[in-house]
N, C-alpha and C positions, 0 to 999 in steps of 0.2 A: 616557496613557490605557490602553495595553496593558501587562499584566504578564507575559504568557506567550505563547510561540509554539509551536504544536503541529504536528508534521509527520507525514505519511504517509511511508513509506520507498520502496517500489518505485514507480517512475514519478515520484518526486520527487528522491531522491538517485541514482537510476539512470534510464536511459531506460525508456520504457514497454514492458512485455512485449507490448503489442499489435503492436508492430513485428515482433517475432519470430513472433507468431501469424500475421500477414499473410504473412510469408515462408514459413512452413510451409504455409499454404494454397496459395500460388502454386506451390511446389515439388511439391505432391501433386495439383494440379488440383482442389482443393476450392473451394466457393463462397466468395466474399469475405465476411469477417466471420462465418463459420460458428462459430468457437470462441467469439466474443463472444455470438452468439445462444444457443449451448448454455449458457454461463455465466449468461446473462441470464434464462433460463427457470427459473421457480420459484427465484429467486436466494437466497431465505432458507433453503431446505431442500434444494437440489440437492446433487450429489456434491461440488462445489467448496466449498460452504458448510459441509458436514459435515466435510470434511477440514480446513478452516481452523479449525474448532472442536475438532479432534482427537477427533472422534466415531468416525472410521473410520481404518484403516491404509492404506498405499499400495496394497496389492494390492486391497483393497475399492474404493478410489477408482478404480483402473485399470479394474476391472470395471464399476462404476456409471457412470463417465463414458462408457465405450464404449457402454453401453446408451442413455444420453442422446443420444449422437451417432447411433446407429442410428435413434432416433426421428426424427432430422432427415434420415435417408436416407444416412448416410455412416459410414465406419469411422474412428474416431479413438481410439486407446488413451489412457487417462488418463496413463500414464507418459510418453508423448510430450510432453504438455503441461507436466508438471513440469520437463522438461528445457529448456523455453523461457523459464522465468521470470527468469533472470539477465540483466539489461540491462547497458549500459555505465555506469560510474560518472560522475557529474557533479562534478568537483573544485570547480567554482565554488560548488556548494551546500554543500560541506563548509566552504569559506572563510566563506560567509555564516553558517552555523551557529555557527562559532567566534566570530564577531563579535557575533551575536545574544546569545550566552551571557554576554557582558560586561555586559549591561543587563537581560536578561529571563530568566525561567525558561523551560526548554525541555522538551518532551515529544515522544514518538513513539508513534503508534498504528498498528500494522501488522497487516494480515490476512496471516497466513503459515501454513505447514504445519509439523508437527513436524520438527525438524531431523534426528532419527534416522530419518526416512522418506525422506530425499532423497539418501542416500549419504554418503560420507566428506567431511569438510570440506576445501575447497581454499583457495587463496590468496584468491579472491574472497569466499568465505564468511567467512574470518578478517578481511578488510578491512571487510566489512559489520558485523561484530561490533565492530570497533574504532570505527566511526562511532556505532553504537548506544550504546556505553559513554559517549559524550559527553553524552547527554541526562540531564537531571535525573531523568526517569522514563520508563520504556519499558513499553508494554503490547503484548503479542503475543497475537493471537487464539488461537493453538494452546495457550497456557499458561493463559489465563483462561476458555477455553471459551465465548467471546463474540466476535462479530466485527462490524465495521462493515457495514451502517449502523445497527445497533442503538443507539439513543440512550444506553443505559446505559454503553456503553464510553467515550463522551465525558464523561459525568458522572463516571465512575471516574477519568479523567485529571484533571479539574478538582479533584476531592477530593484526589488524590495531590499535586497542586501547590499546594493551598490557594488557588485562585483561582476567581472567578466566570466563567461562560462569556462574559459580555459584556466581560471584560477579556482575552480570548484571541483570537489569530489562528490560524486552522487552514488548512493547505495539504494538498491532495490532488489527484491527477490525475483522479479520477472524480467526476462530478456527483452520483451517487447517494450517495456518502459525504459530500459537502459539505452536502447538503440538511439532514440532521438537526443538524449542527453549527450551521448558520445559524439553524435553528429554535430552538436553545437560546440564541441571542444572540451567537454567535461571529462575528467578521469572517472571511470565507472567501476563499481564493485558489485558483482552479483552475490547476494547473500544466500548462503546455503545453511549456515548455522551461525550462532552468535560468535563462537570462538574463531571460526574461519573468517568472519567479517572483521573482527577486531584485529586479527593478524594482518589482514590486507590493509586495514587502516593504519596500523602501526608502521607497516612498510612504506606507505605513501607519505605519512606525516613525520616519521622519525620519533613519534611520541610513544611513551609507555602508557597504554590504555587499559591494562589489566589490573586486577586487584594486587 
């Protein structure tokens, strides 16, 4: 039934950055979920959205995000948030991807920021790029100036893979990004952990994706 499996990257192949956000808030005595609230306000046009579409540079993001934080009554530099984005890799998801590739087309749609705005590449960045190279097609918001949850980015992926949305499975850790994919006809899986996501993928595809 399914011809393609499309993945988000952060929060799917890595642990969710929300864990790092929560730790940052605890360490600085900030309200719980403050960063999530800032990112959720005007989420289509706020500093975060504009940075992921490469409309602004890091210094501008740092300034604009701090302004948005001040509107919530707190001081949070945008550059602090960028430093929190790298989660821990989930090797079980890489194993699943390699097995999925033997029978299905694969794609990745990731909301990210321009790589030249986050400092020099380290081992983690290089490893992430090695994973991304495994997909049949990769769409990065910072390179196409379009980001999830804009429905056009999902259609762009379907066109690139030459598949219809109803023949796709889409995985993401954020419900707001799953909603438009589901509206297009994709089978969606919300990722809460690597093992949970793999179990859901196995049920949808009938494949053994575990070690």
